Every structure is written in C-alpha cells, then in structure tokens.
TIBABA-43085 format. One line per 10 residues: number of its first residue (from 1); for each residue x, y, z of N, C-alpha, C. Coordinates in nm, 4 decimals, padded with zeros to 6 digits. Example, Ala and Ser with C-alpha at 12.3 -4.5 7.8 and 13.67 -1.06 7.14 Angstrom:
REM residues 2
1	01.3190,-00.5690,00.7800,01.2300,-00.4500,00.7800,01.3200,-00.3300,00.7800 | 01.2850,-00.2250,00.7080,01.3670,-00.1060,00.7140,01.2900,00.0030,00.7870
***
This chain:
REM residues 89
1	00.0544,-00.1189,00.0036,-00.0234,-00.0116,00.0140,00.0881,00.1218,00.0011 | 00.0485,00.2388,-00.0785,00.1520,00.3639,-00.0782,00.1150,00.4100,00.0630 | 00.2377,00.4885,00.0625,00.2777,00.5752,00.1948,00.1635,00.6894,00.1984 | 00.0842,00.7373,00.2736,00.0123,00.8505,00.2895,00.1301,00.9892,00.2785 | 00.0972,01.0907,00.2299,00.1557,01.1872,00.1907,00.2136,01.2659,00.3071 | 00.3384,01.3006,00.3291,00.3628,01.3947,00.4208,00.3488,01.5370,00.3772 | 00.2550,01.6096,00.4664,00.2323,01.7493,00.4712,00.3168,01.8704,00.5347 | 00.4374,01.8291,00.5394,00.5272,01.9311,00.5833,00.5416,02.0532,00.5165 | 00.5475,02.0417,00.3514,00.5656,02.1657,00.3100,00.4076,02.2358,00.3041 | 00.3233,02.1891,00.2826,00.1627,02.2226,00.2857,00.1448,02.3206,00.4194
11	00.2019,02.2522,00.5322,00.1904,02.3161,00.6560,00.2684,02.4422,00.6714 | 00.4050,02.4172,00.5988,00.4803,02.5728,00.5871,00.4018,02.6460,00.5021 | 00.3288,02.6358,00.3846,00.2663,02.7202,00.3232,00.1371,02.7768,00.3840 | 00.0407,02.7003,00.4416,-00.0625,02.7614,00.5281,00.0053,02.8253,00.6301 | 00.0858,02.8251,00.7256,00.1858,02.9185,00.7921,00.2065,03.0429,00.7239 | 00.2322,03.0334,00.6090,00.2520,03.1752,00.5245,00.1304,03.2607,00.4779 | 00.0236,03.1428,00.4657,-00.1038,03.2209,00.4282,-00.1779,03.2863,00.5468 | -00.1494,03.2077,00.6552,-00.2339,03.2769,00.7805,-00.1515,03.3909,00.8143 | -00.0065,03.4171,00.8028,00.0574,03.5688,00.7806,00.0051,03.6484,00.7108 | -00.0550,03.6094,00.5729,-00.1260,03.6959,00.4848,-00.2417,03.7568,00.5379
21	-00.2884,03.6618,00.5625,-00.4421,03.6665,00.6091,-00.4176,03.7822,00.7527 | -00.3321,03.7745,00.8185,-00.3308,03.8578,00.9412,-00.2683,04.0034,00.8800 | -00.2113,03.9969,00.7801,-00.1786,04.1219,00.7225,-00.2948,04.1970,00.6631 | -00.3825,04.1188,00.6043,-00.5095,04.1870,00.5619,-00.5895,04.2539,00.6495 | -00.6028,04.1741,00.7827,-00.6628,04.2434,00.8875,-00.6146,04.3300,00.9199 | -00.4798,04.3752,00.9243,-00.4121,04.4671,00.9750,-00.4248,04.5873,00.8716 | -00.4422,04.5478,00.7462,-00.4807,04.6597,00.6321,-00.6191,04.7118,00.6453 | -00.7069,04.6154,00.6834,-00.8314,04.6830,00.7062,-00.8469,04.7535,00.8348 | -00.7811,04.7136,00.9322,-00.7784,04.7907,01.0607,-00.7274,04.9603,01.0183 | -00.6083,04.9533,00.9396,-00.5698,05.0801,00.9498,-00.6051,05.1485,00.8210
31	-00.7277,05.1004,00.7448,-00.7784,05.1730,00.6400,-00.7019,05.1762,00.5047 | -00.6485,05.0690,00.5007,-00.5704,05.0815,00.3643,-00.6042,05.0805,00.2612 | -00.5497,05.1360,00.1430,-00.6490,05.1424,00.0140,-00.7100,05.0266,-00.0311 | -00.8364,05.0168,-00.0833,-00.8996,04.8844,-00.1225,-00.8384,04.8113,-00.2214 | -00.8027,04.8641,-00.3157,-00.7392,04.7833,-00.4055,-00.6109,04.7096,-00.3743 | -00.5320,04.7832,-00.2628,-00.3826,04.6938,-00.2155,-00.4539,04.5762,-00.1214 | -00.5853,04.6034,-00.0706,-00.6278,04.5067,-00.0029,-00.6777,04.3988,-00.0621 | -00.7434,04.4011,-00.1716,-00.8086,04.3080,-00.2747,-00.6844,04.2211,-00.3270 | -00.5523,04.3111,-00.3555,-00.4299,04.2190,-00.4087,-00.4074,04.1064,-00.3206 | -00.3847,04.1764,-00.1886,-00.3438,04.0585,-00.0781,-00.4332,03.9597,-00.0660
41	-00.5751,03.9792,-00.0598,-00.6583,03.8572,-00.0743,-00.6367,03.7834,-00.1976 | -00.6126,03.8191,-00.3229,-00.5899,03.7417,-00.4385,-00.4829,03.6693,-00.4127 | -00.3508,03.7192,-00.3377,-00.2361,03.6398,-00.3368,-00.2638,03.5372,-00.2421 | -00.3490,03.5834,-00.1274,-00.3938,03.4591,-00.0114,-00.4534,03.3468,-00.0738 | -00.5635,03.4028,-00.1471,-00.6357,03.2877,-00.2561,-00.5618,03.1961,-00.3271 | -00.4801,03.2626,-00.4044,-00.3756,03.1783,-00.4832,-00.2801,03.0794,-00.4037 | -00.2377,03.1262,-00.2822,-00.1552,03.0409,-00.2001,-00.2313,02.9185,-00.1548 | -00.3410,02.9633,-00.1045,-00.4452,02.8416,-00.0534,-00.4775,02.7502,-00.1909 | -00.5015,02.7909,-00.2922,-00.5009,02.7134,-00.4294,-00.3930,02.6225,-00.4479 | -00.2902,02.6781,-00.4406,-00.1406,02.6021,-00.4453,-00.1510,02.4789,-00.3332
51	-00.1681,02.5194,-00.2241,-00.1737,02.4062,-00.0942,-00.2787,02.2888,-00.1219 | -00.3956,02.3306,-00.1856,-00.4863,02.2437,-00.2357,-00.4655,02.1345,-00.3289 | -00.3929,02.1972,-00.4438,-00.3579,02.1212,-00.5608,-00.2266,02.0441,-00.5164 | -00.1140,02.0776,-00.3862,-00.0511,02.0093,-00.3573,-00.0681,01.8789,-00.2783 | -00.1943,01.9141,-00.2193,-00.2702,01.7964,-00.1388,-00.3191,01.6941,-00.2120 | -00.3944,01.7413,-00.3336,-00.4596,01.6929,-00.4171,-00.3547,01.5726,-00.4956 | -00.2410,01.6287,-00.5457,-00.1207,01.5663,-00.6184,-00.0840,01.4794,-00.5040 | -00.0602,01.4742,-00.3866,-00.0247,01.3594,-00.2868,-00.1204,01.2645,-00.2669 | -00.2552,01.2983,-00.2573,-00.3660,01.1957,-00.2611,-00.3831,01.0999,-00.3983 | -00.3294,01.1500,-00.4773,-00.3554,01.1129,-00.6247,-00.2375,00.9892,-00.6269
61	-00.1181,01.0695,-00.5862,-00.0050,00.9349,-00.5844,-00.0138,00.8482,-00.4674 | -00.0740,00.8855,-00.3641,-00.0982,00.7560,-00.2925,-00.2230,00.6994,-00.2781 | -00.2998,00.7496,-00.2215,-00.4657,00.6917,-00.2160,-00.5039,00.6183,-00.3403 | -00.5311,00.7006,-00.4370,-00.6040,00.6880,-00.5546,-00.5313,00.5825,-00.6259 | -00.3857,00.6073,-00.6399,-00.3123,00.5092,-00.7375,-00.3105,00.3555,-00.6579 | -00.2796,00.3675,-00.5195,-00.3003,00.2472,-00.4530,-00.4183,00.1696,-00.5049 | -00.5341,00.2446,-00.4754,-00.6748,00.1720,-00.5040,-00.6933,00.1297,-00.6503 | -00.6478,00.1915,-00.7738,-00.6238,00.1827,-00.8701,-00.5417,00.0525,-00.8694 | -00.4170,00.0125,-00.8424,-00.3453,-00.0810,-00.8218,-00.4234,-00.2195,-00.8027 | -00.5086,-00.1807,-00.6840,-00.5567,-00.2863,-00.6078,-00.6885,-00.3509,-00.6687
71	-00.7352,-00.2658,-00.7700,-00.8593,-00.2880,-00.8433,-01.0016,-00.2514,-00.7818 | -00.9582,-00.1497,-00.6820,-01.0668,-00.0934,-00.6182,-01.0639,00.0567,-00.6535 | -01.0213,00.1142,-00.7530,-01.0078,00.2308,-00.8009,-01.1299,00.3600,-00.8282 | -01.2389,00.2779,-00.8851,-01.3481,00.3369,-00.9117,-01.4068,00.4298,-00.7907 | -01.4213,00.3916,-00.6743,-01.4703,00.4688,-00.5712,-01.3846,00.5578,-00.5405 | -01.2376,00.5597,-00.5379,-01.1428,00.6565,-00.5171,-01.1480,00.7639,-00.6121 | -01.1534,00.7280,-00.7531,-01.1730,00.8312,-00.8941,-01.2884,00.8937,-00.8545 | -01.4013,00.8416,-00.8330,-01.5298,00.9236,-00.8241,-01.5160,01.0304,-00.6788 | -01.4480,00.9650,-00.5841,-01.4349,01.1003,-00.4544,-01.3543,01.1898,-00.4785 | -01.2327,01.1588,-00.5783,-01.1569,01.2677,-00.6216,-01.2241,01.3550,-00.7189
81	-01.2962,01.3130,-00.8278,-01.3562,01.3718,-00.9129,-01.4565,01.4882,-00.8294 | -01.5202,01.4451,-00.7151,-01.6280,01.5199,-00.6712,-01.5327,01.6191,-00.5831 | -01.4021,01.6189,-00.5510,-01.3209,01.7022,-00.4815,-01.2761,01.7979,-00.5593 | -01.2242,01.7618,-00.6789,-01.1835,01.8858,-00.8020,-01.3269,01.9421,-00.8404 | -01.4511,01.8895,-00.8489,-01.5569,01.9820,-00.8688,-01.5904,02.0756,-00.7718 | -01.5665,02.0320,-00.6667,-01.5567,02.1113,-00.5321,-01.4439,02.2430,-00.5609 | -01.3544,02.2327,-00.5974,-01.2447,02.3029,-00.6049,-01.2340,02.4214,-00.7108 | -01.2928,02.3520,-00.8256,-01.2961,02.4541,-00.9308,-01.4164,02.5432,-00.9135 | -01.5162,02.5250,-00.8256,-01.6600,02.5910,-00.8382,-01.6240,02.7300,-00.7561
***
C-alpha cells in the first residue's frame, strides 16, 4: 500500500497564508487602500489554491493510485472527481 503523503510543505505554506491573512486584517484595521487589500486577498487565495493542489497531488499519488492498482479505484476516482468539482467551483 502506498505511503500517505507528508504534509510538511503544505503546513509551511499554510503558515505563510496565515501571515498573509493577518496582514490583510491589519490593512483593513488601518484603512489601507481597497485595491491594495484586494491584491493581498488574491495572493492569499492563490496560495491556498496551491496548497490544495499539492494535497490533491499527494492524494492521487498515494491513495488513488494504490486503490487503482488493487482494483478498487472506481470509488476513489469518483471521490477525487467530487473534490475537483468542489475545488473549481
């Protein structure tokens, strides 16, 4: 069975996003220019998307590929497709 992915890099990235969110809160509290705030929100969303893709890649390379090799892939592929659908909406 495939090894579950380690999330060390994802955790590091999430801490960075957490700092971005705190920065956005400070920007709002100090009445920063709206466009500057929106740019920071966009950057944080993109960073979260990257973490999501990284986690999804790990899931495909471990859980999904293992299920396919063992002949039980249909359920895992369907689960993955539902997750992708939620991600892109």
